[in-house]
C-alpha positions in Angstrom: 244.5 -22.9 40.4 241.5 -22.1 38.1 238.8 -24.7 37.7 235.6 -24.7 35.2 233.1 -27.2 35.1 231.1 -26.7 31.9 227.2 -27.4 31.9 227.9 -31.6 30.8 229.9 -31.3 33.6 233.1 -31.9 32.4 236.4 -31.0 34.7 238.9 -29.0 33.5 241.4 -28.0 36.3 245.0 -25.3 35.5 247.9 -25.1 37.8 250.8 -23.1 37.2 254.3 -21.9 38.8 256.6 -19.2 37.4 260.2 -20.9 38.4 262.8 -19.0 40.2 264.6 -19.5 36.0 261.8 -18.2 34.5 260.1 -21.6 33.3 256.9 -22.0 33.6 255.9 -25.0 35.1 251.7 -25.8 34.2 249.5 -29.4 35.2 246.3 -29.6 33.3 243.7 -31.8 33.7 240.3 -32.7 33.0 237.6 -35.1 34.5 235.7 -36.4 30.6 232.3 -38.1 31.9 231.7 -42.1 32.1 229.4 -42.4 29.3 232.7 -40.4 27.2 235.6 -42.3 28.5 235.7 -45.6 27.3 235.9 -44.1 23.6 238.5 -41.5 24.3 242.2 -42.7 24.3 244.3 -40.0 26.0 245.7 -40.0 21.9 242.8 -38.8 20.7 242.5 -36.2 23.0 245.8 -35.0 22.3 245.4 -34.8 18.7 242.1 -33.0 18.4 243.3 -30.7 21.5 246.4 -29.8 18.9 244.3 -29.6 15.7 241.6 -26.9 17.4 245.3 -25.0 18.5 246.5 -25.1 14.6 243.1 -24.4 14.0 242.5 -21.6 15.5 246.2 -20.1 15.6 245.7 -20.1 11.5 248.4 -22.4 11.2 250.3 -19.4 12.3 251.3 -22.2 14.7 252.1 -25.5 14.2 251.9 -28.4 16.9 255.1 -30.9 17.1 255.4 -33.4 18.3 258.9 -33.9 19.8 260.9 -37.1 21.4 259.4 -36.7 25.1 257.1 -33.7 24.6 255.1 -31.1 22.2 256.5 -27.9 20.6 255.0 -25.2 18.8 257.1 -23.5 16.3 256.1 -20.6 14.4 255.0 -21.3 10.5 258.4 -21.4 8.8 260.8 -21.2 11.6 262.7 -23.8 13.7 261.6 -21.1 16.3 259.6 -22.8 19.5 257.6 -20.9 20.9 255.9 -23.2 24.1 257.7 -26.3 24.9 255.9 -28.9 26.7 256.6 -32.1 28.3 255.6 -35.4 29.4 256.1 -36.2 33.6 259.7 -37.2 34.1 260.4 -41.0 36.3 258.6 -40.3 39.8 256.2 -37.4 39.4 
């Protein structure tokens, strides 16, 4: 598990586990200071994150919303470099 707290008080935590089949189970969360949380929605945070990833990869990696999650595809291909799914019922 990795945790980081910035000067603004925002806390980001990440936990990743390598599964026997080679896939990675990952949980990521952040704590947003109270003055900001009423102005942010999960959709806005996700959209900002995806724009950031596209920018820092010089648009070579294209985040794409797919049913049940997000895929990160290599520019000009259908090749998914990374796939994330949302929580399943009961998780």
